[in-house]
Structure formats: structure tokens, C-alpha cells
N, C-alpha and C positions, 0 to 999 in steps of 0.2 A: 185132181182135187182142186176145188175152187179156193180162192184166197181166204174167204170167211171161214171155211172148215179148217184150214191150216192155222189161222190165227186163233180160233177157238181151242184147237188142240194145244197150241203153244201156251195159252193162258192156263189151260188145265194142268199142264206139266209144271208151270211156274207156281200156280196156286197150291198144288199138292206138295211141292218141295218146301214152300214157306210154312205150310201147316205142319209138315213132318218135322222141320227144324224147330218150330215153336214147341211142339209136344216133347221133343227130345230135350230141349234146353230146360223146360219147366218141370218135367217129370222124371225122365230117365237119368240125366246127368247128376242131379243131386243125390239120387239113391245109390248109384254105382258109377263113379267117375270113369272107370276103365271102359265099361260097356258104353256109357254115355259118350265118351270121346270117340269110340269106334263108329257109333251111329251118327254122331255129329259130322264126322269126316265123310261118311256116305251121303248124308243129307246135303252137305255143302257141295259134294260132287254132282248130285242130282240137280241142285239149284244152278250150278255153273252150266251143266248140260242144257237145262231149260233156257237159260239166258242166251247161250250160244245158238241154240236151235231157233229161238225166236228172232235173234238178230240175223242169222244166216238165211232163215226161211222166209224173210219178208219179201214181199213182191217187188220185183225190180221193173222199172219202166223199160219197155222195149226201145232199143236204140234205132233211130231212123238213120240209115246210112245213105239215103238218097241225097243228091246235091242239087 
């Protein structure tokens, strides 16, 4: 997989997590706090996963070990 594909996938995960959290906070949580809290926890987990994946999945420069 090339770097641009991985980056796009990471942004897709982050974007979907942010949208999911926004929908939950604005719609579900006020209607039913117990269910909203459960979904909010799941959304926060998805956001954390997306951030970690984006951070860990970034391209690293190859190390030149020649002297």
C-alpha cells in the first residue's frame, strides 16, 4: 500500500469518528443519557484508534546505515 492510500484511509477513520461523536452528542445523548453515554464511549474509542493508527502508520524515513 502506498503512503497516500494509507493517509487517506487514516483520514477516513478520523473523519467518521468525529462525525459519529458529533451525532451522538447532539442527538442521542440528550434523548437517552444511558445509551448516549455508551455510544459516546464507543465513539471516543474509535477516535482514539484512528489517532493512534494515523500516528503509528505515518511513513518513516529509511535509516541510512552506511558510513
